[in-house]
C-alpha positions in Angstrom: 15.2 1.2 -12.4 14.7 -1.5 -9.9 11.9 -4.6 -11.6 9.4 -5.5 -9.0 9.0 -8.7 -8.1 5.7 -10.6 -7.4 5.4 -12.0 -4.5 2.0 -14.1 -5.0 3.4 -16.1 -7.6 6.4 -16.7 -6.2 4.7 -18.0 -3.6 2.1 -19.6 -5.9 5.5 -21.7 -7.6 7.1 -23.1 -4.7 3.0 -24.6 -3.7 3.4 -26.0 -7.2 6.4 -27.1 -7.3 5.6 -29.3 -4.1 2.6 -30.6 -5.1 5.2 -32.1 -8.4 7.9 -33.6 -6.0 7.2 -36.5 -4.3 9.0 -35.6 -0.8 8.4 -36.0 3.0 9.9 -32.2 3.6 7.0 -29.7 5.7 8.9 -26.6 4.9 9.9 -25.5 1.6 12.2 -21.8 1.6 12.9 -20.6 -1.5 15.6 -17.9 -2.7 13.7 -14.5 -4.2 16.3 -11.9 -4.1 20.1 -12.6 -4.5 21.6 -9.3 -3.6 22.0 -7.6 -0.2 19.5 -7.6 2.4 19.0 -11.6 0.6 15.2 -12.1 0.8 13.8 -16.2 1.3 10.3 -17.2 1.3 9.4 -20.0 2.6 6.0 -21.8 3.3 4.0 -24.7 6.0 3.0 -27.3 3.9 0.6 -28.7 5.9 -1.2 -25.6 6.5 0.0 -23.5 3.4 0.8 -20.5 5.9 3.4 -18.0 4.5 7.0 -16.6 5.7 10.3 -14.1 4.8 12.8 -13.9 5.8 15.3 -11.2 5.2 19.1 -11.0 6.1 19.3 -8.9 8.5 23.6 -9.9 9.6 25.3 -6.4 8.5 23.0 -4.6 10.9 23.3 -6.4 14.1 19.7 -5.3 15.5 19.5 -6.5 19.2 16.0 -8.0 20.9 14.0 -4.3 21.6 14.4 -3.0 17.7 13.2 -6.8 17.2 9.8 -6.1 20.3 9.3 -2.4 18.8 7.9 -3.5 15.4 4.7 -3.0 15.0 2.3 -5.9 14.9 -1.0 -7.1 14.9 -3.6 -10.5 15.2 -2.4 -12.9 12.7 1.5 -12.2 12.1 4.3 -13.4 13.9 7.9 -11.5 13.6 11.2 -12.6 15.1 14.9 -13.9 13.8 16.4 -17.0 13.2 20.1 -17.9 12.8 21.9 -20.1 9.5 25.0 -21.6 9.8 24.2 -22.4 6.6 21.2 -21.6 3.8 22.4 -22.9 0.9 25.5 -21.0 -0.9 24.8 -18.6 2.4 26.9 -19.2 5.7 25.9 -17.8 9.2 23.7 -15.4 8.7 20.9 -13.3 10.3 17.4 -13.1 9.2 14.3 -11.7 10.0 11.5 -13.4 10.2 8.2 -12.3 9.6 5.3 -15.3 9.9 1.5 -15.8 8.8 -0.1 -16.9 11.7 -4.3 -17.6 11.0 -5.4 -20.0 8.1 -7.1 -18.1 5.4 -5.0 -15.0 6.4 -2.8 -15.9 3.0 -4.0 -12.7 0.0 -3.8 -10.3 2.5 -0.7 -11.5 4.4 0.8 -12.0 0.8 0.2 -8.5 -0.3 1.5 -7.0 3.5 5.0 -8.3 2.4 4.6 -7.4 -1.4 4.5 -3.8 0.1 7.0 -4.9 2.3 9.8 -6.3 -0.4 9.4 -2.9 -2.4 10.1 -0.9 -0.3 13.5 -3.0 0.7 14.2 -2.9 -3.6 13.4 1.0 -3.9 14.9 2.7 -0.8 18.5 0.5 -0.4 20.2 4.2 0.3 17.7 3.5 3.7 18.8 1.5 6.5 16.5 -1.7 6.3 15.6 -1.5 10.0 14.1 2.1 9.3 12.5 0.4 6.2 10.8 -2.8 7.5 9.2 -0.3 10.5 7.4 2.2 8.5 6.3 0.1 6.2 4.1 -2.5 9.4 3.8 0.9 11.3 1.9 1.8 7.8 0.3 -1.6 8.0 -0.8 -1.5 11.4 -2.9 2.0 11.4 -4.6 0.5 8.4 -5.8 -2.9 10.3 -6.2 -0.2 12.7 -8.4 1.7 11.1 -10.7 -0.4 8.6 -10.0 -3.7 8.9 -13.5 -4.0 9.0 -15.3 -0.8 7.8 -15.3 0.3 3.7 -15.6 3.5 2.5 -19.0 4.7 1.8 -20.9 5.4 -1.2 -19.9 8.8 -1.8 -16.7 8.1 -0.4 -16.2 5.5 -2.9 -17.2 8.0 -5.6 -15.2 10.8 -4.4 -11.7 8.5 -4.6 -13.0 7.3 -8.1 -13.2 10.6 -9.3 -9.3 11.2 -7.9 -8.5 7.9 -9.4 -9.8 9.2 -12.6 -8.1 12.0 -13.4 -5.0 10.1 -12.4 -5.7 7.6 -14.9 -6.6 10.2 -17.6 -3.5 12.1 -16.6 -1.4 8.9 -17.9 -3.1 8.0 -21.0 -2.6 12.0 -21.7 1.9 11.8 -21.2 2.6 8.1 -21.6 5.7 8.9 -22.3 6.3 11.4 -19.7 7.5 10.5 -16.5 3.9 9.7 -14.1 4.5 12.2 -11.3 1.2 13.1 -11.2 1.7 10.5 -8.3 3.5 13.3 -6.2 1.1 15.9 -6.5 -2.1 13.9 -5.4 -2.5 15.0 -1.7 -6.6 14.6 -1.6 -5.1 11.0 1.2 -2.9 12.8 3.0 -6.0 15.7 3.5 -4.6 18.4 1.7 -7.8 21.2 0.4 -6.8 20.5 -3.0 -6.6 17.0 -4.7 -3.9 17.5 -6.7 -1.7 19.8 -6.3 1.6 21.1 -8.7 3.9 23.9 -7.8 1.3 26.9 -8.1 -1.6 25.1 -9.6 -4.4 23.2 -7.9 -7.0 20.8 -9.0 -9.9 20.0 -7.0 -11.7 17.2 -8.2 -16.5 16.5 -7.6 -17.2 13.7 -8.6 -21.6 14.4 -8.2 -24.3 12.6 -9.9 -26.2 13.7 -12.8 -29.0 15.7 -11.5 -31.7 18.1 -13.0 -30.3 20.3 -10.4 -26.2 21.1 -11.5 -24.7 21.0 -7.7 -21.7 20.7 -6.1 -21.1 20.4 -2.9 -17.9 22.4 -1.1 -16.7 21.6 2.4 -15.6 24.7 3.7 -14.8 28.4 2.9 -10.9 27.4 2.5 -11.1 24.1 -0.3 -11.5 27.4 -3.0 -8.8 30.0 -2.0 -6.7 30.9 -4.1 -3.3 32.8 -2.1 0.6 33.0 -2.9 1.0 28.9 -2.3 -1.6 28.1 -5.4 -2.2 31.2 -7.8 -4.2 29.0 -9.9 -7.0 26.8 -9.4 -9.3 24.4 -11.2 -12.2 22.4 -10.4 -12.6 19.3 -12.3 -16.4 17.5 -11.8 -17.4 14.4 -13.3 -20.8 12.8 -13.3 -21.4 9.5 -12.2 -23.6 7.0 -12.2 -22.7 4.0 -10.2 -24.5 1.0 -10.6 -24.0 -3.1 -11.2 -22.0 -3.4 -14.8 -21.1 -1.1 -16.7 -18.2 1.6 -16.5 -15.2 0.2 -14.2 -15.3 0.2 -10.6 -12.5 1.4 -8.2 -10.2 -2.3 -8.5 -10.8 -1.9 -11.8 -9.5 1.3 -12.0 -6.4 0.5 -9.6 -5.1 -2.3 -11.2 -5.2 -0.2 -14.1 -3.2 2.1 -13.6 -0.8 -0.1 -11.1 -0.1 -2.0 -14.1 0.7 1.5 -15.9 2.9 2.4 -12.8 4.6 -0.2 -12.6 5.6 -0.2 -16.0 6.5 3.2 -16.0 7.9 4.3 -12.7 7.7 1.6 -10.1 8.9 3.6 -6.8 5.9 5.5 -7.8 3.4 2.4 -8.1 4.6 1.5 -4.3 4.5 5.2 -3.4 1.0 4.8 -5.2 0.3 1.6 -2.8 0.9 3.8 0.0 -1.6 6.8 -0.2 -4.1 4.0 -1.3 -3.5 2.5 2.3 -3.6 5.6 3.7 -7.6 6.1 2.9 -8.1 2.7 3.8 -8.3 1.4 0.9 -7.3 -2.2 -0.5 -8.5 -3.2 -3.8 -9.9 -5.9 -4.2 -12.7 -4.9 -1.5 -14.2 -2.7 -4.0 -15.0 -4.7 -7.4 -19.1 -4.3 -6.0 -20.0 -0.6 -7.8 -19.1 0.3 -10.8 -18.9 4.3 -12.3 -19.6 5.0 -15.2 -18.7 8.9 -16.3 -21.6 10.5 -18.1 -19.4 14.1 -18.7 -16.1 15.4 -18.1 -16.1 19.1 -17.5 -13.3 21.2 -16.3 -13.7 25.3 -14.5 -10.7 28.1 -13.4 -12.0 28.6 -10.3 -10.3 32.3 -10.3 -11.3 35.1 -7.7 -14.6 35.7 -9.1 -15.9 32.4 -9.2 -18.8 32.3 -7.7 -18.0 31.1 -4.2 -17.6 31.4 -0.4 -13.8 32.1 1.1 -12.2 34.0 4.1 -12.1 36.9 2.6 -15.1 37.5 1.7 -17.5 35.9 4.5 -18.8 38.2 7.6 -15.9 38.1 10.6 -17.0 35.3 12.8 -18.7 33.3 10.6 -16.8 30.3 9.9 -17.3 26.4 8.5 -19.3 26.7 6.0 -20.6 24.7 3.3 -22.4 25.2 0.2 -23.2 24.0 -3.0 -22.7 25.6 -6.5 -24.8 25.9 -8.7 -22.7 25.5 -11.9 -25.6 26.8 -14.2 -24.3 30.0 -12.9 -20.3 29.3 -14.0 -20.5 29.4 -17.5 -18.4 31.6 -18.7 -15.6 30.0 -16.4 -15.4 26.6 -18.6 -12.4 25.9 -19.8 -11.0 22.7 -22.5 -10.0 19.5 -20.5 -6.9 20.1 -22.1 -5.8 22.8 -19.4 -6.3 20.8 -16.4 -4.2 17.4 -17.3 -1.7 20.1 -18.3 -0.7 22.8 -15.7 2.9 22.5 -16.0 3.5 21.5 -19.6 
């Protein structure tokens, strides 16, 4: 199993070492990965700006490839040749540098994601791995730099993450393939799909009327691709202290995935980037789960679909009064046990 490297911890250690040693050095380098490709980190002791060095000697990139990498404000990408660096001789390194003071935390997250992918995707060309990671972060910054999820969107994501965490707790010895089943960030109509079964998550505030909103007539459709569809409804109260924030829930899931399947921990992080979410931005709202309910949304379940709408009518959103759906209620265990 691949062991991931904690980039933030390695930078912290490098800074502490430099403070404890009497030296006139203004720049420190430290190797963090001793196999191919060799990886080092560096820090400018004057402004604490970070760098990472990735050995690209074997791939011999040209100048056009270097120029093609996605960039954004606060990052610089280049290459440096070292005739000798420690025991390494005649090495060419890709160098990714932080250029804006105060952006250490987010820059370390970019580097963490990059190193994780390098370690788990050894079969891919290094150029491909680096490009795809930088492109994903470039899109993240372009979309979400100053924009956070609305409270409704935050509640919706909480529901999907809560389902993942419940699955991980239900099957502590199983490979956490639930991450492969998570389709919500990819804009699929169903939040989780495993083989021919789907689970749609609905997170609602406790109300007098027991309703859920359905966004369109295709959301609860059953077809040959998905022939079993379940609704998982969470009744959630939002407050500022009780329950779990998105940050706590994300970090809880990441910790479990890192222990059980590091490659899926990396995929989980990528999916969060697709949603435009970094956990540190979401520790204000807490969500307390009052009740969990599960329903089998069979053909007979009260819903509007393409089959039962009059011709010419589309894009219909509606609400379902769940007090009329008691006969479709199923035990919670069934929706965590789709393929068992």
